[in-house]
C-alpha positions in Angstrom: 0.1 0.2 0.1 2.9 2.6 0.7 4.3 1.9 -2.1 1.4 2.5 -4.4 1.1 6.0 -2.3 4.6 6.8 -3.3 4.0 5.6 -6.9 0.9 8.1 -6.2 2.6 11.0 -5.3 5.1 10.8 -7.6 2.5 10.9 -10.6 0.9 14.1 -8.4 4.3 15.8 -8.5 4.9 15.2 -12.3 1.7 16.2 -13.1 2.0 19.7 -11.4 5.0 20.4 -13.1 2.9 19.6 -16.3 0.1 22.4 -15.3 2.4 24.6 -14.4 4.2 24.8 -17.5 0.7 24.9 -19.3 -0.1 27.7 -17.0 -1.7 30.5 -19.6 -4.9 31.6 -21.1 -7.9 29.9 -20.1 -11.7 30.1 -22.3 -14.2 28.4 -20.3 -18.0 28.0 -19.6 -18.7 29.4 -16.2 -20.5 27.8 -13.9 -18.9 24.7 -14.7 -22.0 23.5 -13.4 -25.6 24.1 -12.6 -28.7 22.2 -11.8 -31.8 22.6 -13.7 -36.1 21.5 -14.0 -38.0 21.0 -17.5 -38.5 24.0 -19.1 -36.2 26.2 -17.1 -34.3 29.0 -18.4 -30.9 29.0 -17.8 -27.5 31.3 -18.8 -24.0 30.2 -18.7 -20.9 32.7 -19.3 -18.2 32.3 -21.7 -15.2 33.6 -19.7 -11.2 34.2 -20.7 -8.7 34.4 -18.0 -4.9 35.6 -18.2 -4.8 36.6 -21.8 -2.7 39.7 -23.0 -3.7 42.4 -26.2 -6.4 40.2 -26.8 -8.1 42.4 -30.3 -10.6 39.7 -31.6 -12.0 36.5 -31.0 -14.5 34.0 -32.3 -15.9 31.1 -30.3 -18.3 28.3 -31.3 -20.1 26.8 -28.1 -21.6 23.2 -29.1 -25.0 22.2 -27.1 -27.7 19.2 -27.7 -30.5 20.5 -29.1 -32.5 17.8 -28.4 -32.6 18.9 -24.4 -31.8 22.5 -24.5 -33.1 25.3 -27.0 -30.7 28.8 -27.3 -32.6 31.3 -26.5 -30.1 35.1 -26.5 -26.7 36.0 -26.7 -25.3 39.1 -25.2 -21.8 40.7 -24.8 -20.8 41.5 -21.4 -18.6 44.2 -22.5 -15.1 42.5 -22.1 -13.5 45.7 -24.5 -15.3 48.2 -22.9 -14.5 51.3 -22.9 -12.9 51.0 -25.5 -15.9 49.9 -27.9 -16.3 46.9 -30.2 -18.9 44.9 -33.1 -20.3 42.4 -32.0 -21.9 39.5 -33.8 -23.5 35.9 -32.6 -25.3 33.3 -34.8 -27.5 30.4 -33.0 -28.1 27.6 -35.1 -30.6 24.8 -33.4 -30.5 22.5 -35.8 -26.5 21.7 -35.2 -26.7 23.1 -31.7 -23.8 25.3 -32.0 -23.8 29.3 -31.2 -21.5 30.9 -32.7 -20.1 34.4 -31.2 -17.5 36.7 -32.2 -16.0 40.0 -31.5 -13.9 42.8 -32.2 -12.0 46.1 -31.1 -13.0 49.1 -32.6 -9.3 51.5 -33.4 -6.5 50.4 -31.9 -5.6 48.8 -28.5 -6.5 45.5 -27.1 -7.9 44.0 -23.6 -5.1 42.6 -21.3 -6.5 40.4 -18.1 -9.4 38.5 -17.2 -13.4 38.9 -17.7 -16.4 37.7 -18.5 -17.5 37.6 -22.7 -20.4 36.5 -23.5 -23.8 35.4 -21.6 -26.0 32.5 -23.4 -29.4 31.9 -22.5 -31.3 28.6 -22.7 -34.6 26.8 -22.6 -34.5 23.3 -21.0 -36.4 20.7 -22.8 -35.9 17.2 -21.5 -34.4 15.2 -19.1 -30.4 14.9 -19.5 -26.5 16.1 -18.8 -25.5 18.3 -21.6 -22.3 18.9 -22.2 -21.9 22.6 -23.5 -18.3 21.9 -25.0 -16.3 24.5 -27.7 -16.4 24.0 -30.7 -13.8 26.2 -31.5 -12.2 29.2 -30.2 -10.5 31.8 -31.8 -8.1 34.9 -30.2 -6.2 37.1 -31.9 -4.1 39.7 -30.4 -3.0 43.3 -31.5 -0.5 41.9 -34.1 -3.4 39.9 -35.7 -1.4 36.8 -34.2 -3.4 33.6 -33.0 -2.8 33.2 -29.0 -2.8 29.8 -27.8 -5.4 28.9 -24.9 -6.9 25.8 -22.9 -11.2 25.6 -23.4 -13.1 23.9 -20.4 -16.2 23.3 -20.7 -19.5 22.9 -19.1 -22.3 20.4 -17.9 -26.0 21.7 -17.0 -28.0 18.6 -14.9 -31.4 18.6 -16.3 -33.8 17.1 -14.1 -33.5 13.9 -12.1 -29.7 13.3 -10.1 -27.8 12.6 -13.4 -29.3 9.4 -15.2 -28.1 10.4 -18.9 -28.7 6.9 -20.5 -30.7 3.8 -19.6 -28.1 0.7 -20.0 -28.3 -3.1 -19.5 -25.2 -3.5 -17.1 -25.0 -6.5 -15.7 -22.3 -5.0 -13.0 -22.0 -2.1 -10.8 -19.3 0.2 -12.3 -17.9 3.8 -11.3 -15.3 5.1 -13.7 -14.2 8.8 -15.1 -14.1 9.6 -18.4 -14.5 12.8 -20.1 -13.7 15.0 -17.5 -10.1 15.6 -16.3 -8.2 12.7 -13.9 -6.4 14.3 -12.9 -8.0 17.3 -12.2 -7.7 20.7 -11.0 -11.2 22.3 -11.6 -14.0 19.3 -11.3 -14.5 16.3 -12.4 -17.4 14.0 -13.4 -17.7 10.9 -11.6 -19.9 7.8 -14.4 -21.3 4.7 -12.8 -23.9 2.3 -13.9 -26.2 0.9 -11.5 -28.2 -3.0 -12.9 -31.0 -3.1 -11.4 -33.2 -0.2 -8.7 -31.3 0.3 -5.5 -30.3 2.8 -3.2 -26.7 4.7 -3.8 -24.0 6.4 -1.8 -20.8 8.2 -3.4 -18.3 10.0 -0.8 -15.3 11.1 -1.7 -12.1 9.9 1.1 -8.7 10.8 1.7 -5.7 8.2 1.6 -6.0 8.2 5.5 -10.1 6.8 5.5 -11.2 9.8 6.6 -14.9 11.3 4.5 -14.8 13.8 2.9 -17.5 14.6 0.7 -21.3 13.3 0.4 -21.5 13.1 -3.4 -24.8 11.7 -3.9 -27.0 9.9 -1.4 -30.8 8.3 -3.2 -32.4 5.7 -4.9 -32.0 5.2 -8.4 -33.3 3.3 -11.2 -31.1 0.9 -13.2 -29.1 2.6 -15.4 -26.0 5.1 -16.3 -25.9 8.0 -13.5 -23.3 10.9 -13.5 -21.8 13.3 -10.5 -20.1 16.4 -10.6 -17.5 16.8 -7.8 -15.9 20.3 -7.7 -13.2 18.7 -5.3 -14.6 20.8 -2.3 -15.4 19.0 0.7 -18.8 18.8 3.1 -17.8 22.8 3.8 -17.5 23.9 0.5 -13.7 24.1 1.3 -11.7 23.1 -1.2 -9.5 19.9 -0.6 -5.3 20.0 -1.0 -3.7 18.5 -3.8 -3.2 14.7 -3.3 -5.0 11.4 -4.1 -8.6 11.1 -2.9 -10.8 7.9 -3.2 -14.7 7.5 -4.7 -16.6 4.8 -3.0 -19.7 3.6 -4.6 -21.7 1.9 -2.2 -25.0 0.1 -3.1 -27.4 -3.0 -1.1 -25.2 -5.4 -3.5 -21.8 -3.9 -3.8 -19.0 -2.2 -2.7 -16.7 -0.1 -5.5 -13.9 2.4 -5.1 -11.7 4.5 -7.6 -9.0 6.8 -6.8 -8.9 9.9 -8.2 -6.0 12.8 -8.4 -6.9 16.5 -7.1 -4.4 19.2 -8.7 -5.4 22.6 -6.7 
């Protein structure tokens, strides 16, 4: 066990080095996760962090058009008071919102701020991924600015049933969102029959720090988001944590690595 923990800490240090090397401009959906009922209006913002001399951008946000309908887009004054031209286009068939904005006159934007706000109406139960189909940032010299993109999610309806499956075994997995992670991770699991389920996060020393889910579910696939905070909403320290899924018939443990 000590050897495994030592290896995990080596991986942690390596990931921290890589993360530091990659630090730079970030374009993200905020909030990263939210819950809404059917036929509700929800809004997300597109945010840029740590950008230098930004003069124009073109961003495409992809969503599931069977679960959401885009109601509108507005700019949030990133380039104020310099002034800008702003355009947007909603493709309700493909499920893509295109947003373009450029500075009028000389100069650019340096810093962090909100770019746009996109409003949706929820249509059906399900978990919606809001991912970037394209991000094009240009500086005052018309050079492309590289960036890291961070998607978001909207959970509509129940706990987070996104698909009904025929799985014969209870399993828990982390896929689609990072492990290691430094902002939030999506924990996916499948249940073969209707039963009570608890999902908790533990430290390597065995201390329970976060109740992630507790309730009765039907057979199917489920997803729960963890943002790296404990039950007091305090961000935990960097390190390895164990996710423990307990049902009436099984107990499954998986490890995740959180990079603060």
